[in-house]
C-alpha positions in Angstrom: 75.9 -44.0 170.4 75.0 -40.3 169.9 73.3 -38.4 172.6 69.7 -37.4 172.0 69.6 -34.0 170.5 67.7 -31.2 172.3 67.2 -27.6 171.2 69.9 -25.0 171.7 68.8 -21.4 172.5 70.7 -18.2 172.1 69.9 -16.3 175.4 68.4 -12.8 175.3 71.3 -10.4 176.1 71.3 -6.6 176.2 73.7 -5.2 173.6 74.4 -8.7 172.2 71.2 -10.4 170.9 70.5 -7.9 168.2 68.7 -9.0 165.0 71.9 -9.5 163.0 73.5 -11.6 165.7 70.4 -13.7 166.2 70.3 -14.5 162.5 74.0 -15.3 162.6 73.5 -17.6 165.5 70.8 -19.5 163.6 73.2 -20.0 160.7 75.7 -21.3 163.2 73.4 -23.9 164.6 71.2 -22.2 167.2 67.7 -23.7 167.1 65.9 -20.8 168.7 66.8 -17.2 169.4 65.3 -14.6 171.8 65.5 -10.8 171.4 67.2 -8.5 173.8 65.0 -8.1 176.8 62.9 -5.0 176.1 61.0 -2.8 178.6 57.2 -3.0 178.3 57.1 0.6 179.3 59.1 1.6 176.2 57.0 -0.5 173.9 53.7 0.5 175.3 54.7 4.2 174.9 55.9 3.6 171.3 59.5 4.5 172.0 61.4 3.9 168.8 64.6 2.5 170.4 62.5 -0.1 172.2 60.7 -1.2 169.0 64.0 -1.5 167.2 64.9 -4.3 169.7 61.9 -6.4 168.6 62.4 -6.2 164.9 62.6 -9.5 163.2 63.2 -11.1 159.8 61.5 -14.0 157.9 64.6 -16.2 158.5 64.0 -15.9 162.3 61.3 -18.4 162.9 59.9 -18.8 165.5 60.2 -15.2 166.5 60.4 -14.8 170.3 60.5 -11.2 171.7 61.3 -11.0 175.4 59.7 -8.3 177.6 60.0 -7.2 181.2 58.3 -4.8 183.5 56.8 -4.2 186.9 53.4 -2.8 186.0 50.9 -5.5 185.0 48.8 -3.1 182.8 51.8 -2.2 180.8 52.8 -5.9 180.3 49.3 -6.8 179.2 49.2 -3.9 176.7 52.6 -4.9 175.4 51.5 -8.5 174.8 48.6 -7.2 172.8 51.0 -5.0 170.7 53.4 -7.8 170.0 51.3 -10.8 169.4 50.5 -10.1 165.8 54.3 -10.3 165.0 55.4 -12.8 167.6 55.2 -16.6 167.6 55.9 -16.8 171.3 56.3 -14.0 173.9 58.8 -14.5 176.6 58.5 -12.7 180.0 61.7 -12.0 181.9 61.9 -12.7 185.6 65.6 -13.4 185.5 67.5 -10.1 184.9 69.7 -9.1 187.8 70.5 -5.6 186.6 70.0 -3.1 189.4 68.3 -0.6 187.1 65.7 -3.2 186.3 65.3 -4.6 189.8 64.9 -1.1 191.3 61.7 -0.8 189.3 60.3 -4.1 190.7 60.9 -6.0 187.5 63.2 -8.8 186.3 64.6 -11.1 189.0 63.3 -8.8 191.8 59.8 -10.1 191.3 60.9 -13.6 192.5 60.5 -12.4 196.0 56.7 -12.2 195.3 55.4 -15.3 193.5 51.8 -14.1 193.9 52.6 -11.0 191.8 54.4 -13.0 189.1 51.4 -15.4 188.8 49.0 -12.4 188.6 51.1 -10.8 185.9 51.5 -13.9 183.8 47.9 -14.9 184.2 46.8 -11.4 183.1 49.1 -11.7 180.0 47.8 -15.1 179.2 44.2 -13.9 179.4 44.8 -11.6 176.4 47.4 -13.6 174.5 46.7 -15.2 171.2 50.2 -16.7 171.1 52.0 -18.9 173.7 53.8 -17.3 176.6 57.1 -18.6 178.0 59.0 -17.4 181.1 62.6 -17.0 182.1 63.6 -17.0 185.8 66.5 -17.3 188.2 66.4 -19.6 191.3 65.3 -16.8 193.6 66.5 -13.5 195.0 69.2 -15.0 197.2 67.3 -13.7 200.3 65.1 -16.3 201.9 64.1 -19.6 200.2 64.4 -19.9 196.5 61.0 -19.5 194.8 61.7 -20.8 191.2 60.1 -24.2 191.8 57.0 -22.7 193.3 56.8 -20.2 190.4 57.3 -22.9 187.8 54.5 -25.1 189.3 52.0 -22.3 189.6 52.7 -20.9 186.1 52.4 -24.4 184.6 48.8 -24.5 186.0 48.1 -21.1 184.4 49.2 -22.5 181.0 52.7 -21.2 180.1 54.5 -22.9 177.2 57.8 -23.5 178.9 60.2 -22.1 181.5 63.9 -21.3 181.3 65.8 -21.4 184.5 69.2 -19.7 185.1 70.8 -21.7 187.9 71.8 -18.6 190.0 70.0 -16.2 192.3 69.6 -12.5 191.8 72.2 -11.8 194.6 74.8 -14.0 192.8 74.3 -12.2 189.5 77.0 -14.1 187.4 79.3 -15.1 190.3 79.9 -18.6 191.6 78.6 -21.8 189.8 75.2 -22.4 188.3 73.3 -24.8 190.5 72.2 -27.5 188.0 70.8 -29.6 190.9 68.1 -27.0 191.6 67.3 -26.9 187.9 66.9 -30.7 188.1 64.4 -30.3 190.9 62.3 -28.0 188.7 62.6 -30.4 185.8 61.2 -33.2 188.0 58.6 -30.9 189.5 56.7 -29.8 186.4 55.5 -31.4 183.1 56.2 -28.4 180.9 59.6 -28.1 179.1 62.3 -26.7 181.3 65.3 -25.0 179.6 68.6 -25.0 181.6 70.8 -21.9 181.5 74.1 -21.1 183.2 77.7 -22.1 182.7 77.3 -23.9 179.3 80.4 -22.8 177.4 81.3 -25.8 175.2 80.2 -29.3 174.3 81.6 -30.8 177.5 79.6 -28.5 179.8 76.5 -28.9 177.5 76.6 -32.7 178.1 77.3 -32.3 181.8 74.3 -29.9 182.2 72.1 -32.3 180.2 73.1 -35.2 182.3 72.7 -33.3 185.6 69.3 -31.6 184.8 67.5 -33.8 182.3 66.4 -30.4 180.8 64.3 -30.2 177.6 66.8 -27.7 176.1 69.9 -25.6 176.8 70.1 -21.8 176.7 73.6 -20.3 176.1 74.3 -16.7 177.0 77.8 -15.6 177.8 79.3 -18.7 176.2 78.0 -17.5 172.8 79.3 -13.9 173.0 81.8 -13.5 170.2 81.7 -17.2 169.4 78.4 -17.9 167.8 79.9 -21.1 166.3 79.5 -22.6 169.8 76.2 -24.0 168.6 77.7 -25.9 165.7 80.6 -27.1 167.8 78.3 -28.6 170.5 76.2 -30.3 167.8 79.3 -31.6 166.1 81.0 -32.9 169.3 77.8 -34.5 170.6 77.1 -36.0 167.2 73.7 -34.3 166.8 74.5 -32.9 163.4 76.8 -34.3 160.7 76.5 -31.4 158.3 79.7 -29.5 157.7 79.9 -25.9 159.0 79.6 -22.9 156.6 83.3 -22.0 157.3 86.0 -24.0 155.5 87.5 -26.1 158.3 87.3 -26.7 162.0 90.1 -24.3 162.8 88.8 -21.9 165.5 90.4 -18.9 163.9 88.7 -19.7 160.6 85.3 -20.1 162.3 85.8 -16.7 164.1 86.7 -15.0 160.8 83.8 -16.4 158.9 81.4 -15.5 161.7 82.6 -11.9 161.9 82.4 -11.3 158.2 79.0 -12.9 158.1 77.8 -10.7 160.9 78.9 -7.6 158.9 77.0 -8.9 155.9 73.8 -9.6 157.8 74.1 -6.2 159.5 74.2 -4.4 156.1 71.2 -6.4 155.0 68.9 -5.9 158.0 69.9 -2.4 159.1 70.0 -1.0 155.6 72.5 1.8 156.2 71.4 2.6 159.7 74.0 2.7 162.5 74.5 -0.6 164.2 74.8 0.5 167.9 76.2 -2.9 168.9 79.0 -3.2 166.3 81.9 -2.0 168.5 80.8 -4.2 171.4 80.7 -7.2 169.0 84.1 -6.2 167.6 85.6 -6.4 171.2 83.8 -9.8 171.9 84.9 -11.4 168.6 88.6 -10.6 169.4 88.6 -11.0 173.2 91.4 -13.4 174.4 93.1 -13.6 171.0 96.8 -12.9 170.4 97.4 -9.2 169.8 93.8 -8.3 170.3 94.5 -5.6 173.0 96.8 -3.6 170.7 94.3 -4.0 167.8 91.4 -2.7 169.9 93.5 0.4 170.8 93.5 1.2 167.1 89.7 1.1 167.0 89.6 4.3 169.0 90.8 6.2 166.0 88.3 4.6 163.6 85.8 7.0 162.2 83.2 4.8 160.5 81.5 1.5 161.1 82.7 0.2 157.7 86.3 1.1 158.7 85.8 -0.7 162.1 84.5 -3.8 160.4 87.4 -3.9 157.9 90.0 -3.4 160.7 88.7 -6.4 162.7 88.4 -8.5 159.5 92.1 -7.7 158.7 93.2 -8.7 162.2 91.3 -12.0 162.1 92.6 -12.7 158.6 96.2 -12.3 159.8 95.5 -14.5 162.8 93.9 -17.1 160.7 96.8 -17.2 158.3 99.3 -17.5 161.2 97.4 -20.5 162.6 97.0 -22.3 159.3 100.7 -21.9 158.4 102.1 -22.6 161.8 
């Protein structure tokens, strides 16, 4: 018997979850995507680089921008600015980056549940669209606060909460604590999305079984391999539709995804520079045979078109080798 399907989310990741990659993830089976986390300070001050992060496309529905900040007034103003274009607005209390936490934002706020509740309540008071929240388990100093935060924010009226099963202090080390996510699932009635250490269909099922979560969010496991969403749905028998690539060969899937990312980039960026292209080029080839030597060649590439073509050629050669082996 097939397992009951639950929604799969592409996590918001700086330098990864750009518009083209989010649209690609949707085509590869992601049910929901979230923008790169974006500073409320930049959006409220009309910084162009911040607004570029929250651009969307009609194919991205629902559209969920994620914002962070430490000043309540800026967060409230940003919710007002975004709600005419957003279907849901997500607030980040999970980022462990030092430059974010130094400004009393992201996961640093988990040390002060009262401030989180005040911030979210203030945003809800002006919001015309639902608000969701992403958290970690706690700061790693003192007791974890995620359960308290989830219960209090549920009373305020948030739509759902995503929990990364690590603390701020852990960053991305150690194992995600799915048992603590389970405690939060059992402690609230709103949907809880589990995040952390989901890298394939096996770990997706293990996380579902351990947490009983209403959905799974995949971050690092989807970097360079957006086909992970299709693979999970195929292996867990959630979706019998064939993939857009020709066969189930991993190299074929990787090649199709890369070429499709280039196509979508041309469509949505309309001749602008894609600041994340080189990072994606590295991610799409990481761990593959001969990739290190190929990436050295990228240092001498002068244009984004040339970079895209060089990676395509490398993946085509690898795909041919695997198919004829």
